[in-house]
N, C-alpha and C positions, 0 to 999 in steps of 0.2 A: 767215774764220770758217767753221766747219763747220755745215752745216745738217742738220736732222733728216730732210728729204726734199726732192726736187725740187719737189713740188707738194703742197698740202693742199687737199682737196676738202671743201667744207662741204655735207653732205647726201648720204645714201647711197640716195636714191630713184632713179627711172629716170634722171634727169639725171646725178647723181653717179656711179652705177654705170656708165653708158654712157661718161662721161668717163674713168673708170678703165680701162675696156676699150680705149678709144682710146689712152690713155697707155701701156698695156702693149704695144700694137703699135709704139710709138715707143721702147720700152725705158726709159721713165721711171718712177721710183718715186713713189708717192703715199701720203699718209696720208689715209684716208677717214673723216671724222667725221660722226656723226649724233647728234642730241640724243635720239632715241628708242631703245628697245630693240627689236630685231627678233625674231620677226616682229611687225610693227605694221600696223594697218589704217588705211586712209585712204579716206574716201568719195569715189568718183569714178564715172564712167560705165562703167568696167571694159572699155572697148573699146580694142583695139590696132589702129589703122588700118594700111592698107598703107604709109603713110609710116614708121610705127614699124618695120614688118617690113623695109622697104627699108633703113633705117638700120642695123639689125642685120645684114642681108645684107652691107652694105659693110664692116662690122667683121669678121665671121666667119660665113659661111653655115652652118656647123655649129651655131651658136647657134639659128638658126631651125629647123633639123631637130630639135634637142632640145626646143625649145619646142613644136613640132607633135606630138612623140611623148609629151609630158607630158599626162596626162589632166586636169590642172587647167586647161588652156588649150583652149577650144573653138574650132573653126574658124568664121570669120565672113566672109560674102561682101558684107555691106553693112549699112545701117541702115534701120530703118522707123520713121516717125513716124505715130502714129495719133491723130487728133483726137477730141474728145468726140463729134463727129457721126458717127464711124466712117470718115471719109475717111482714106485712107492715102497717105502720101508715101514712096516707096522711094528710097533713095540707095545704089545699088550701088557697090562698090569697083571693079568692072569691068563695063562695059556688057554684055558677052556671058557673064556669069557662069553663066547657066542651062545653056549648052552646055558650059561648062568644068568644072563642079562635079565630074563623075565622073573627069576626067582629071588634075586639078591639085590642089595644096595650096591651101587658101583664102588669099587675100591678107591677111587680118587674123585676129584672134583676140578672143575674149571671155575675160577672166581677172579673178578677184578681185584687187584692187590688192595685197593682202598676198601673194598667191601670185606675182604677177608681180614684185613687188619682191624677194621672197626668191629667185626664180629668177635674176633679173638680177644681184643682188648675189653669188649663188653663182658665176655665170659670171665675174664680175669677180675674185672672190677666187681662182678656179682659176688665174689667170694668174701669181700670185705676186708681183705688183708693188705690191700695196696692203696697207697695214697698217690694218685696219678697227677703229675704236674707237667702238662704240655707247655710248649714254648719256653723251655728252660734249658739254657746252654750251660754246660759245665766248663769252667775256665781252668781249674786246677784240681788235682787229686793229691792228697798228702797222707802218708801213713802217720798215724798217731798212736799213742799207747792204747792197745786193745782194739784198734779199728782204723777207720779212715775219715778224713775230713774232705769234703768237696766244696769248693767255692763255686757258686753259680752266679751267672750274670744278675746284676741288681744288688750285689753285695751280700747276699745271704750265704751262710755256711750251713752245710748239712753234714751230719755225722752218722756213721753206722759201724757195727761190729765187723 
């Protein structure tokens, strides 16, 4: 049986876009589905921690350089929690950040979720391994011989290994 793709990724947010980036590095084709139309907003804390940056560095360090150069993404060295009493709890991403601020790129970023999603999706699509289909709702998933069949709204079936 001929399949439409090696893999179908459900959701083109940070997880799906990052999966697509990783698959590109392995030479695998993917169909990337999302029920929303991009750019779309999603409420979240808008912080990209050092763990996010480390993951992107492992995939392709140039992604982080482009992220840092994009004015939509502000450098971040840590998080501050301020209680109603005025007490402050600082959680730095690096303990010696005050000494390093002028010499290094920040270990994290602050970015509106819609800006980060658009940036990361753009990075994934540059690789040429993903067929992005926004505004696509999956209705059913069925295991078939050798893979899966997904029925999407509009009556189309997609298959993958």
